[in-house]
C-alpha positions in Angstrom: 9.2 7.0 -6.3 11.6 5.6 -4.1 14.4 8.0 -5.0 12.0 11.3 -4.2 11.3 9.8 -0.6 15.0 9.5 0.0 15.3 12.8 -1.5 12.8 14.2 0.8 14.4 12.3 3.7 18.0 13.8 3.1 16.3 17.3 2.9 14.4 16.8 6.1 17.6 15.6 7.7 19.5 18.8 6.7 16.7 21.1 8.3 18.1 22.7 11.6 14.8 22.6 13.2 14.6 18.8 12.9 16.5 15.9 14.6 17.5 14.0 11.9 17.3 11.4 14.5 13.4 11.2 14.8 12.9 11.0 10.9 10.2 8.5 10.2 8.9 7.1 7.1 5.0 6.4 6.5 3.4 4.7 3.6 -0.1 3.7 2.5 -0.9 0.9 0.4 1.9 1.5 -2.7 3.5 3.8 -0.3 3.9 1.0 2.5 5.2 -1.5 -0.4 8.1 0.9 -0.8 8.6 1.9 2.5 11.2 -1.2 3.6 13.0 -0.4 0.2 13.3 3.0 1.2 14.4 1.9 4.6 17.4 -0.2 3.1 18.4 2.7 1.4 18.3 5.2 4.4 19.0 2.8 7.4 19.8 5.5 9.8 16.0 6.8 10.0 14.1 6.1 13.0 11.5 3.5 11.6 9.1 2.6 9.4 4.8 2.9 9.3 3.2 0.4 6.9 -0.6 1.3 6.7 -2.3 -1.3 4.9 0.5 -2.9 3.1 0.4 -6.0 0.5 3.0 -8.9 0.0 1.4 -10.1 -3.0 2.6 -9.9 -6.6 1.1 -7.2 -8.8 -1.1 -10.3 -10.5 -2.4 -11.7 -7.5 -3.4 -8.3 -6.1 -4.9 -7.3 -9.7 -6.8 -10.7 -10.0 -8.3 -10.4 -6.5 -9.5 -6.8 -7.0 -10.8 -7.8 -10.0 -13.1 -10.6 -8.8 -14.3 -7.9 -5.8 -15.5 -5.3 -8.9 -17.1 -8.2 -11.1 -19.0 -8.8 -7.7 -20.3 -5.5 -7.5 -21.0 -4.9 -11.0 -23.5 -7.7 -10.8 -25.2 -6.1 -8.0 -25.7 -2.7 -9.9 -29.3 -3.0 -11.4 -30.7 -0.7 -14.6 -29.1 0.7 -17.4 -26.8 2.1 -15.1 -25.5 -1.3 -14.4 -25.7 -2.8 -17.3 -23.5 0.1 -19.1 -21.3 -0.2 -16.0 -20.7 -4.1 -16.9 -20.0 -3.2 -20.4 -17.3 -1.0 -19.6 -15.4 -2.7 -16.8 -16.5 -6.1 -16.6 -13.3 -8.5 -16.8 -14.4 -11.8 -17.9 -11.2 -13.5 -17.2 -9.1 -11.8 -14.7 -6.2 -14.1 -15.0 -5.9 -14.0 -18.7 -6.6 -10.2 -18.6 -3.1 -9.6 -16.3 -1.3 -11.9 -18.3 -2.2 -10.0 -21.5 -1.2 -6.8 -19.9 1.9 -8.1 -18.8 2.8 -9.5 -22.1 1.8 -5.7 -23.8 4.0 -4.1 -21.4 6.8 -6.1 -21.7 7.1 -6.1 -25.4 6.5 -2.9 -26.2 8.8 -0.2 -26.9 6.6 3.0 -26.2 7.0 4.8 -23.1 3.3 4.8 -23.1 0.3 2.9 -24.3 -3.5 2.8 -24.0 -5.2 0.4 -21.4 -8.8 0.8 -21.7 -9.3 4.6 -21.7 -6.4 5.6 -19.9 -2.6 6.6 -21.3 -0.4 4.6 -18.6 3.3 4.8 -18.5 5.1 1.5 -19.3 7.9 2.2 -16.8 5.5 2.2 -13.9 4.0 -1.4 -14.9 7.0 -3.4 -15.6 8.5 -2.3 -12.5 5.1 -3.0 -10.6 5.2 -6.4 -12.3 8.5 -7.1 -11.4 8.5 -5.6 -7.7 9.1 -7.9 -4.8 8.5 -6.2 -1.4 9.8 -9.7 0.5 13.3 -9.3 -0.7 13.3 -6.0 0.8 11.4 -6.7 4.1 14.1 -9.5 4.5 16.8 -6.9 4.5 15.2 -4.8 6.5 16.5 -4.3 10.2 14.7 -0.9 11.0 11.7 -1.0 13.6 8.4 -1.7 11.7 4.5 -0.5 12.8 2.1 -2.3 10.1 -1.7 -1.4 10.4 -4.2 -3.2 8.6 -7.8 -3.3 8.4 -10.3 -6.0 8.5 -12.5 -4.7 6.1 -9.4 -4.3 3.6 -10.1 -6.6 0.7 -7.4 -4.9 -1.6 -4.3 -5.5 1.1 -5.6 -8.2 3.4 -4.6 -8.2 7.1 -3.2 -11.4 6.5 -0.5 -9.9 4.7 0.0 -7.2 7.8 0.0 -10.0 10.0 3.1 -11.9 8.1 5.2 -8.7 7.9 7.2 -9.8 11.4 8.0 -13.4 9.9 9.2 -11.7 7.0 11.5 -8.8 8.2 14.5 -8.4 10.3 13.3 -5.6 12.3 11.1 -5.8 15.5 7.8 -5.6 14.2 4.6 -4.4 16.1 1.0 -5.2 14.3 -2.5 -3.9 14.8 -5.5 -4.5 12.7 -8.6 -2.7 13.4 -11.7 -4.1 13.3 -14.3 -2.6 10.4 -11.3 -0.7 8.9 -11.3 -0.5 5.2 -8.7 0.3 2.5 -9.5 3.9 2.6 -9.0 3.7 6.6 -12.5 4.1 7.3 -15.0 2.5 9.0 -17.0 0.1 7.1 -20.1 -1.8 8.6 -20.9 -3.6 5.5 -19.3 -5.2 2.9 -16.1 -2.9 1.0 -16.7 -2.4 -2.0 -14.3 -0.3 -4.9 -17.5 1.1 -6.0 -17.9 2.5 -2.0 -15.0 4.6 -2.0 -16.6 7.7 -3.3 -18.6 7.7 -0.3 -15.9 6.6 2.1 -13.9 8.8 1.3 -16.6 11.7 2.8 -16.2 10.4 6.3 -13.2 11.0 8.3 -10.4 8.5 9.2 -10.5 6.2 12.0 -9.1 8.1 14.7 -7.6 4.5 16.2 -4.8 5.1 13.2 -3.5 8.3 14.4 -3.4 7.3 18.0 -1.5 4.2 17.0 0.8 6.2 15.1 1.5 8.7 17.4 1.5 6.5 20.7 4.2 4.4 18.7 6.5 7.1 17.2 6.4 8.9 20.6 7.8 5.4 22.8 10.3 4.8 19.7 11.4 8.1 20.1 11.8 7.9 23.5 14.1 4.4 23.3 16.1 6.7 20.7 16.4 9.4 23.0 17.6 7.0 26.2 20.3 5.0 24.2 21.7 8.2 22.7 21.6 8.0 19.4 
């Protein structure tokens, strides 16, 4: 995915209608985690935009999200709730992720079954061993980091920590009542509520913050005559 993003940057930079001084990388969730490495490999881009990024390990995120899922499943009633708990409840998230890591690292197969899905082992091996903090610590590009107070998948505390890890000048915004889907949430956010959240429009403040930051950053580049 990093290589694909770099190829897209190279392609955009060669287009005659695009000024390569003003190319930015915007990533959400996993894309935000990968953005610093992309910036290191393409240091001439104008900046990085990280939406709902996590600075934690894959194991830590899995355990946290599994606990939220178990909480949501426990609230479901009737036959639907019983069936959902039977299929998706994770009794011990910590042991489950340890077992998954061993399975992925010990197998010689390119794909294995996990629950009801056939998944690529290469993706999981790389994800287990990926360290965003190392890439952030080598990043010198300006960063716009945006998180939401109702994001349980990638906690806003991680977004607030980015300036202390990255070498680049970082602007942080935490949007009140925004969930991981960049939608407004009145109550507690849940994995089971993502389907309904996706039907609502994205919080407009995200667009305003991104647009405003890009304009200011581009004006600075123009003044410097880069």
